[in-house]
NUNUFI-385234 format. One record per residue (C-alpha): x, y, z; residue number from 1. Coordinates in nm, 2 decimals, padded with zeros to 4 digits. Example, Ala and Ser with C-alpha at 12.3 -4.5 7.8 and 13.67 -1.06 7.14 Angstrom:
<rs>
<r x="01.23" y="-00.45" z="00.78" n="1"/>
<r x="01.37" y="-00.11" z="00.71" n="2"/>
</rs>
This chain:
<rs>
<r x="00.71" y="-01.22" z="-05.24" n="1"/>
<r x="00.69" y="-01.12" z="-04.92" n="2"/>
<r x="00.78" y="-01.32" z="-04.62" n="3"/>
<r x="00.53" y="-01.55" z="-04.47" n="4"/>
<r x="00.32" y="-01.45" z="-04.17" n="5"/>
<r x="00.43" y="-01.55" z="-03.84" n="6"/>
<r x="00.15" y="-01.80" z="-03.71" n="7"/>
<r x="-00.06" y="-01.66" z="-03.48" n="8"/>
<r x="-00.02" y="-01.75" z="-03.12" n="9"/>
<r x="-00.30" y="-01.87" z="-02.91" n="10"/>
<r x="-00.35" y="-01.80" z="-02.56" n="11"/>
<r x="-00.29" y="-02.02" z="-02.35" n="12"/>
<r x="-00.56" y="-02.29" z="-02.15" n="13"/>
<r x="-00.68" y="-02.10" z="-01.84" n="14"/>
<r x="-00.52" y="-01.76" z="-01.96" n="15"/>
<r x="-00.85" y="-01.61" z="-01.97" n="16"/>
<r x="-00.83" y="-01.22" z="-01.93" n="17"/>
<r x="-00.95" y="-01.13" z="-01.59" n="18"/>
<r x="-01.28" y="-00.97" z="-01.50" n="19"/>
<r x="-01.27" y="-00.70" z="-01.36" n="20"/>
<r x="-01.60" y="-00.69" z="-01.15" n="21"/>
<r x="-01.44" y="-01.06" z="-00.99" n="22"/>
<r x="-01.13" y="-00.87" z="-00.91" n="23"/>
<r x="-01.32" y="-00.59" z="-00.73" n="24"/>
<r x="-01.50" y="-00.81" z="-00.53" n="25"/>
<r x="-01.19" y="-01.02" z="-00.45" n="26"/>
<r x="-01.04" y="-00.67" z="-00.28" n="27"/>
<r x="-01.38" y="-00.61" z="-00.12" n="28"/>
<r x="-01.32" y="-00.96" z="00.06" n="29"/>
<r x="-00.97" y="-00.85" z="00.15" n="30"/>
<r x="-01.07" y="-00.58" z="00.33" n="31"/>
<r x="-01.37" y="-00.68" z="00.52" n="32"/>
<r x="-01.13" y="-01.02" z="00.60" n="33"/>
<r x="-00.84" y="-00.80" z="00.71" n="34"/>
<r x="-01.07" y="-00.63" z="00.95" n="35"/>
<r x="-01.26" y="-00.91" z="01.08" n="36"/>
<r x="-00.97" y="-01.12" z="01.18" n="37"/>
<r x="-00.66" y="-00.96" z="01.07" n="38"/>
<r x="-00.36" y="-01.05" z="00.89" n="39"/>
<r x="-00.24" y="-01.35" z="01.08" n="40"/>
<r x="-00.53" y="-01.56" z="01.09" n="41"/>
<r x="-00.63" y="-01.40" z="00.75" n="42"/>
<r x="-00.62" y="-01.70" z="00.45" n="43"/>
<r x="-00.69" y="-01.70" z="00.04" n="44"/>
<r x="-00.92" y="-01.94" z="00.17" n="45"/>
<r x="-01.12" y="-01.68" z="00.33" n="46"/>
<r x="-01.09" y="-01.40" z="00.09" n="47"/>
<r x="-01.23" y="-01.66" z="-00.16" n="48"/>
<r x="-01.58" y="-01.76" z="00.02" n="49"/>
<r x="-01.63" y="-01.43" z="00.12" n="50"/>
<r x="-01.57" y="-01.25" z="-00.23" n="51"/>
<r x="-01.79" y="-01.57" z="-00.37" n="52"/>
<r x="-01.50" y="-01.74" z="-00.57" n="53"/>
<r x="-01.28" y="-01.99" z="-00.55" n="54"/>
<r x="-00.91" y="-02.00" z="-00.46" n="55"/>
<r x="-00.81" y="-02.02" z="-00.79" n="56"/>
<r x="-00.97" y="-01.70" z="-00.88" n="57"/>
<r x="-00.74" y="-01.58" z="-00.61" n="58"/>
<r x="-00.45" y="-01.69" z="-00.73" n="59"/>
<r x="-00.45" y="-01.58" z="-01.09" n="60"/>
<r x="-00.41" y="-01.26" z="-00.97" n="61"/>
<r x="-00.19" y="-01.31" z="-00.64" n="62"/>
<r x="00.03" y="-01.61" z="-00.60" n="63"/>
<r x="00.06" y="-01.53" z="-00.21" n="64"/>
<r x="-00.18" y="-01.36" z="00.09" n="65"/>
<r x="00.12" y="-01.17" z="00.14" n="66"/>
<r x="00.16" y="-01.01" z="-00.20" n="67"/>
<r x="-00.26" y="-00.97" z="-00.20" n="68"/>
<r x="-00.28" y="-00.82" z="00.09" n="69"/>
<r x="-00.02" y="-00.52" z="00.02" n="70"/>
<r x="-00.10" y="-00.49" z="-00.33" n="71"/>
<r x="-00.46" y="-00.43" z="-00.27" n="72"/>
<r x="-00.32" y="-00.21" z="00.03" n="73"/>
<r x="-00.15" y="00.02" z="-00.22" n="74"/>
<r x="-00.36" y="00.05" z="-00.44" n="75"/>
<r x="-00.61" y="00.21" z="-00.21" n="76"/>
<r x="-00.32" y="00.45" z="-00.08" n="77"/>
<r x="-00.21" y="00.59" z="-00.50" n="78"/>
<r x="-00.55" y="00.66" z="-00.56" n="79"/>
<r x="-00.76" y="00.75" z="-00.17" n="80"/>
<r x="-00.57" y="01.06" z="-00.12" n="81"/>
<r x="-00.49" y="01.37" z="-00.37" n="82"/>
<r x="-00.34" y="01.67" z="-00.37" n="83"/>
<r x="-00.56" y="01.96" z="-00.31" n="84"/>
<r x="-00.51" y="02.30" z="-00.44" n="85"/>
<r x="-00.75" y="02.58" z="-00.28" n="86"/>
<r x="-00.52" y="02.86" z="-00.36" n="87"/>
<r x="-00.38" y="02.93" z="00.03" n="88"/>
<r x="-00.18" y="02.69" z="00.27" n="89"/>
<r x="-00.41" y="02.68" z="00.50" n="90"/>
<r x="-00.71" y="02.60" z="00.29" n="91"/>
<r x="-00.53" y="02.29" z="00.15" n="92"/>
<r x="-00.38" y="02.16" z="00.46" n="93"/>
<r x="-00.74" y="02.21" z="00.59" n="94"/>
<r x="-00.88" y="02.05" z="00.26" n="95"/>
<r x="-00.61" y="01.70" z="00.31" n="96"/>
<r x="-00.66" y="01.72" z="00.69" n="97"/>
<r x="-01.03" y="01.64" z="00.60" n="98"/>
<r x="-00.98" y="01.40" z="00.36" n="99"/>
<r x="-00.75" y="01.20" z="00.61" n="100"/>
<r x="-00.91" y="01.19" z="00.89" n="101"/>
<r x="-01.24" y="01.06" z="00.67" n="102"/>
<r x="-01.00" y="00.81" z="00.54" n="103"/>
<r x="-00.88" y="00.72" z="00.90" n="104"/>
<r x="-01.23" y="00.72" z="01.09" n="105"/>
<r x="-01.36" y="00.44" z="00.83" n="106"/>
<r x="-01.45" y="00.14" z="01.03" n="107"/>
<r x="-01.21" y="-00.06" z="00.76" n="108"/>
<r x="-00.90" y="00.12" z="00.79" n="109"/>
<r x="-00.97" y="00.17" z="01.17" n="110"/>
<r x="-00.92" y="-00.19" z="01.23" n="111"/>
<r x="-00.69" y="-00.25" z="00.92" n="112"/>
<r x="-00.39" y="00.01" z="00.96" n="113"/>
<r x="-00.31" y="-00.10" z="01.35" n="114"/>
<r x="-00.31" y="-00.48" z="01.28" n="115"/>
<r x="-00.07" y="-00.40" z="00.95" n="116"/>
<r x="00.13" y="-00.17" z="01.17" n="117"/>
<r x="00.15" y="-00.44" z="01.40" n="118"/>
<r x="00.25" y="-00.71" z="01.13" n="119"/>
<r x="00.50" y="-00.49" z="00.98" n="120"/>
<r x="00.73" y="-00.48" z="01.30" n="121"/>
<r x="00.77" y="-00.86" z="01.31" n="122"/>
<r x="00.75" y="-00.89" z="00.93" n="123"/>
<r x="01.03" y="-00.69" z="00.70" n="124"/>
<r x="00.83" y="-00.71" z="00.37" n="125"/>
<r x="00.51" y="-00.58" z="00.50" n="126"/>
<r x="00.70" y="-00.31" z="00.68" n="127"/>
<r x="00.88" y="-00.21" z="00.35" n="128"/>
<r x="00.58" y="-00.25" z="00.12" n="129"/>
<r x="00.36" y="-00.02" z="00.37" n="130"/>
<r x="00.66" y="00.21" z="00.37" n="131"/>
<r x="00.65" y="00.23" z="-00.01" n="132"/>
<r x="00.27" y="00.25" z="-00.08" n="133"/>
<r x="00.17" y="00.46" z="00.24" n="134"/>
<r x="00.49" y="00.70" z="00.30" n="135"/>
<r x="00.62" y="00.77" z="-00.01" n="136"/>
<r x="00.24" y="00.84" z="-00.19" n="137"/>
<r x="00.20" y="01.01" z="00.06" n="138"/>
<r x="00.54" y="01.23" z="00.10" n="139"/>
<r x="00.44" y="01.29" z="-00.27" n="140"/>
<r x="00.10" y="01.47" z="-00.19" n="141"/>
<r x="00.27" y="01.69" z="00.05" n="142"/>
<r x="00.56" y="01.76" z="-00.19" n="143"/>
<r x="00.28" y="01.87" z="-00.43" n="144"/>
<r x="00.10" y="02.12" z="-00.14" n="145"/>
<r x="00.44" y="02.27" z="-00.04" n="146"/>
<r x="00.53" y="02.27" z="-00.42" n="147"/>
<r x="00.21" y="02.50" z="-00.48" n="148"/>
<r x="00.28" y="02.72" z="-00.17" n="149"/>
<r x="00.60" y="02.76" z="-00.24" n="150"/>
<r x="00.50" y="02.89" z="-00.54" n="151"/>
<r x="00.20" y="03.16" z="-00.40" n="152"/>
<r x="00.53" y="03.27" z="-00.16" n="153"/>
<r x="00.37" y="03.11" z="00.16" n="154"/>
<r x="00.69" y="02.87" z="00.25" n="155"/>
<r x="00.99" y="02.87" z="00.15" n="156"/>
<r x="01.16" y="02.65" z="-00.07" n="157"/>
<r x="01.37" y="02.42" z="00.16" n="158"/>
<r x="01.11" y="02.36" z="00.35" n="159"/>
<r x="01.09" y="01.97" z="00.44" n="160"/>
<r x="00.78" y="01.79" z="00.28" n="161"/>
<r x="00.86" y="01.45" z="00.51" n="162"/>
<r x="00.79" y="01.67" z="00.80" n="163"/>
<r x="00.49" y="01.86" z="00.70" n="164"/>
<r x="00.37" y="01.46" z="00.64" n="165"/>
<r x="00.47" y="01.39" z="01.01" n="166"/>
<r x="00.23" y="01.74" z="01.08" n="167"/>
<r x="-00.02" y="01.67" z="00.90" n="168"/>
<r x="-00.12" y="01.27" z="01.04" n="169"/>
<r x="00.05" y="01.26" z="01.36" n="170"/>
<r x="-00.20" y="01.44" z="01.52" n="171"/>
<r x="-00.46" y="01.30" z="01.35" n="172"/>
<r x="-00.34" y="00.92" z="01.39" n="173"/>
<r x="-00.28" y="00.98" z="01.73" n="174"/>
<r x="-00.59" y="01.13" z="01.79" n="175"/>
<r x="-00.81" y="00.89" z="01.58" n="176"/>
<r x="-00.59" y="00.55" z="01.61" n="177"/>
<r x="-00.46" y="00.59" z="01.97" n="178"/>
<r x="-00.63" y="00.78" z="02.20" n="179"/>
<r x="-00.97" y="00.71" z="02.04" n="180"/>
<r x="-01.11" y="01.07" z="02.04" n="181"/>
<r x="-01.35" y="01.24" z="01.83" n="182"/>
<r x="-01.25" y="01.45" z="01.52" n="183"/>
<r x="-01.49" y="01.77" z="01.47" n="184"/>
<r x="-01.50" y="02.01" z="01.20" n="185"/>
<r x="-01.36" y="02.27" z="01.43" n="186"/>
<r x="-01.07" y="02.03" z="01.56" n="187"/>
<r x="-01.02" y="02.04" z="01.22" n="188"/>
<r x="-01.02" y="02.41" z="01.14" n="189"/>
<r x="-00.82" y="02.45" z="01.49" n="190"/>
<r x="-00.55" y="02.22" z="01.34" n="191"/>
<r x="-00.53" y="02.33" z="01.02" n="192"/>
<r x="-00.50" y="02.70" z="01.14" n="193"/>
<r x="-00.19" y="02.55" z="01.40" n="194"/>
<r x="00.00" y="02.37" z="01.11" n="195"/>
<r x="-00.03" y="02.69" z="00.93" n="196"/>
<r x="00.12" y="02.89" z="01.19" n="197"/>
<r x="00.39" y="02.59" z="01.31" n="198"/>
<r x="00.53" y="02.64" z="00.87" n="199"/>
<r x="00.53" y="02.96" z="00.84" n="200"/>
<r x="00.71" y="03.01" z="01.13" n="201"/>
<r x="00.97" y="02.76" z="01.05" n="202"/>
<r x="01.04" y="02.95" z="00.72" n="203"/>
</rs>
């Protein structure tokens, strides 16, 4: 006689499956609220109002404002940028520069990124999460770019991925976020050419 089957466990009250459309509405509201008032003045109540949901819907997904913001920012960092593979180092750099400049020029990003960096200087939790979500993810992209260039014989195997990332993002962030100067296709072409020349000369 087979052993009796264990009783089917029912989900506890309030453990309903989270609706993806509600989650996406909250994510969008987080970015809009960050751009409107900044992290310091942002509240879960305001995010819920902007998303058209109750506070409970937000708390089911994130237990605090910090975790909510960091999760949303991390998700964008993880999925927003992929490593191009055009067949040449210069082509890969130009494609990546185009994607990053577009992201930095987005009205929400242009307001949110400087605000979060300012908060990171005061809040070590934000600093650590930004480091992991943004820096390490983008280092992964530059590592793939370098791997492909090494395989094609364009760069030496010991090329520093972190240095390459600095050379790609540094000029763009300075020009867009600090200097507030325009970024044209010609500028990106020249930056890609100069970066390629610097990297290959260093090798």
